[in-house]
Residue frames relative to the residue before (quaternion, step in Angstrom):
aa qw qx qy qz dx dy dz
X 1.0000 0.0000 0.0000 0.0000 0.00 0.00 0.00
X 0.0546 0.8122 -0.5707 0.1079 3.49 -0.13 1.28
X 0.1069 -0.7905 0.6013 0.0456 3.53 -0.75 1.04
X 0.0457 0.8112 -0.5762 0.0886 3.51 0.29 1.25
X 0.2775 -0.7665 0.5615 0.1420 3.55 -0.62 1.17
X 0.5221 -0.6241 0.4767 0.3326 3.49 -1.09 0.70
X 0.5032 -0.6557 0.4556 0.3306 3.60 -0.90 0.80
X 0.4003 -0.7149 0.5248 0.2308 3.54 -0.99 0.91
X 0.3633 -0.6982 0.5659 0.2456 3.49 -1.02 0.77
X 0.4806 -0.6778 0.4627 0.3089 3.58 -0.86 0.84
X 0.5359 -0.6085 0.4698 0.3491 3.53 -1.16 0.62
X 0.5591 -0.6233 0.4301 0.3375 3.51 -1.11 0.65
X 0.6412 -0.5227 0.4058 0.3884 3.53 -1.27 0.43
X 0.6284 0.5465 -0.3322 0.4429 3.59 0.99 -0.79
X 0.6651 0.4971 -0.3043 0.4668 3.60 0.94 -0.86
X 0.6662 0.4929 -0.3080 0.4672 3.59 0.90 -0.86
X 0.6561 0.5098 -0.3081 0.4633 3.57 0.96 -0.84
X 0.6510 0.5155 -0.3092 0.4635 3.59 0.95 -0.88
X 0.6512 0.5150 -0.3089 0.4639 3.58 0.94 -0.87
X 0.6675 0.5031 -0.2965 0.4620 3.58 0.91 -0.91
X 0.6768 0.4877 -0.2965 0.4649 3.59 0.86 -0.93
X 0.6593 0.5001 -0.3184 0.4625 3.59 0.92 -0.81
X 0.6354 0.5186 -0.3286 0.4684 3.59 1.01 -0.76
X 0.6665 0.4981 -0.3034 0.4643 3.60 0.93 -0.85
X 0.6401 0.5122 -0.3231 0.4728 3.59 1.00 -0.79
X 0.6454 0.5204 -0.3174 0.4603 3.59 0.98 -0.82
X 0.6533 0.4973 -0.3086 0.4803 3.59 0.96 -0.83
X 0.6514 0.5154 -0.3206 0.4552 3.61 0.92 -0.86
X 0.6581 0.4924 -0.3121 0.4765 3.61 0.94 -0.83
X 0.6349 0.5344 -0.3291 0.4506 3.58 1.00 -0.76
X 0.6571 0.4920 -0.3042 0.4834 3.58 0.96 -0.87
X 0.6567 0.5091 -0.3123 0.4605 3.60 0.92 -0.87
X 0.6570 0.5028 -0.3127 0.4666 3.59 0.97 -0.80
X 0.6472 0.5123 -0.3228 0.4632 3.59 0.98 -0.79
X 0.6622 0.4940 -0.3070 0.4725 3.60 0.94 -0.83
X 0.6492 0.5083 -0.3190 0.4674 3.58 0.95 -0.83
X 0.6317 0.5282 -0.3301 0.4614 3.59 0.98 -0.82
X 0.6683 0.5067 -0.3026 0.4529 3.59 0.88 -0.94
X 0.6791 0.4831 -0.2902 0.4703 3.59 0.85 -0.94
X 0.6626 0.5075 -0.3058 0.4582 3.58 0.92 -0.89
X 0.6336 0.5303 -0.3283 0.4577 3.58 0.98 -0.81
X 0.6560 0.5005 -0.3085 0.4733 3.60 0.96 -0.85
X 0.6752 0.4996 -0.3002 0.4520 3.59 0.88 -0.90
X 0.6607 0.4937 -0.3117 0.4718 3.59 0.94 -0.84
X 0.6284 0.5259 -0.3372 0.4634 3.60 1.00 -0.76
X 0.6600 0.4981 -0.3064 0.4717 3.58 0.92 -0.88
X 0.6524 0.5208 -0.3132 0.4528 3.57 0.95 -0.87
X 0.6924 0.4673 -0.2825 0.4716 3.58 0.87 -0.90
X 0.6163 0.5288 -0.3463 0.4697 3.60 1.07 -0.68
X 0.6600 0.4978 -0.3092 0.4701 3.59 0.95 -0.85
X 0.6481 0.5103 -0.3221 0.4645 3.58 0.97 -0.79
X 0.6500 0.5078 -0.3153 0.4693 3.58 0.99 -0.80
X 0.6510 0.5029 -0.3141 0.4740 3.59 0.95 -0.83
X 0.6442 0.5128 -0.3194 0.4690 3.59 1.01 -0.79
X 0.6520 0.5118 -0.3145 0.4626 3.57 0.98 -0.82
X 0.6618 0.4979 -0.3051 0.4700 3.59 0.95 -0.84
X 0.7050 0.4785 -0.2679 0.4498 3.59 0.96 -0.86
X 0.5615 0.6186 -0.3941 0.3831 3.61 1.18 -0.41
X 0.4361 -0.6958 0.4969 0.2807 3.61 -0.79 0.96
X 0.8207 0.2209 -0.1807 0.4950 3.55 -0.94 0.89
X 0.3988 0.7234 -0.4854 0.2864 3.59 1.20 0.20
X 0.7612 0.2167 -0.1210 0.5991 3.54 1.10 -0.69
X 0.2798 -0.8155 0.4855 0.1449 3.56 -0.40 1.18
X 0.7647 0.2956 -0.1900 0.5402 3.60 1.08 -0.51
X 0.6135 -0.5475 0.4010 0.4038 3.60 -1.14 0.46
X 0.6231 0.5392 -0.3483 0.4468 3.58 1.04 -0.69
X 0.6575 0.5034 -0.3040 0.4709 3.59 0.97 -0.83
X 0.6371 0.5261 -0.3240 0.4607 3.56 1.03 -0.79
X 0.6527 0.5042 -0.3146 0.4700 3.57 0.97 -0.82
X 0.6442 0.5186 -0.3246 0.4590 3.57 1.00 -0.78
X 0.6574 0.4951 -0.3148 0.4729 3.60 0.95 -0.83
X 0.6408 0.5127 -0.3248 0.4701 3.59 1.00 -0.80
X 0.6393 0.5224 -0.3267 0.4601 3.58 1.00 -0.81
X 0.6422 0.5095 -0.3242 0.4722 3.60 1.00 -0.77
X 0.6546 0.5073 -0.3123 0.4654 3.56 0.94 -0.88
X 0.6670 0.5006 -0.3009 0.4625 3.58 0.90 -0.93
X 0.6322 0.5247 -0.3348 0.4615 3.59 1.01 -0.75
X 0.6590 0.4894 -0.3232 0.4708 3.58 0.96 -0.76
X 0.6382 0.5074 -0.3353 0.4720 3.61 1.06 -0.62
X 0.6461 0.5008 -0.3296 0.4724 3.60 0.99 -0.70
X 0.6102 0.5526 -0.3476 0.4488 3.57 1.13 -0.65
X 0.7660 0.2680 -0.1612 0.5616 3.57 1.03 -0.68
X 0.0242 -0.8611 0.5078 -0.0054 3.58 0.75 1.07
X 0.6212 0.5498 -0.3513 0.4341 3.59 1.10 -0.54
X 0.6355 0.5130 -0.3399 0.4662 3.58 1.16 -0.44
X 0.5436 -0.6648 0.4235 0.2884 3.57 -1.22 0.32
X 0.3874 0.7084 -0.5191 0.2805 3.63 0.88 0.73
X 0.0166 0.7826 -0.6182 0.0714 3.53 -0.78 1.08
X 0.5469 -0.6171 0.4304 0.3672 3.63 -1.03 0.59
X 0.4763 -0.6775 0.4841 0.2825 3.55 -1.09 0.71
């Protein structure tokens, strides 16, 4: 009972090169997408924090004391979320 497997022919140089290049391109795109996502997330957070602070600071933005407290609570929550930054309540 002999189970002699047929010898495998090696893949061509072109196939190996194509596979390697495609893998490297995929990894590069993945890294670029991750970096872009991280930077975009930081920028959007900063933009929304600035907009919220501007809205809270605008006179007459909150017509009732309850609305003013709610806006202040939102602003304070955003400052607590970014504790490393220098936003403190006035």
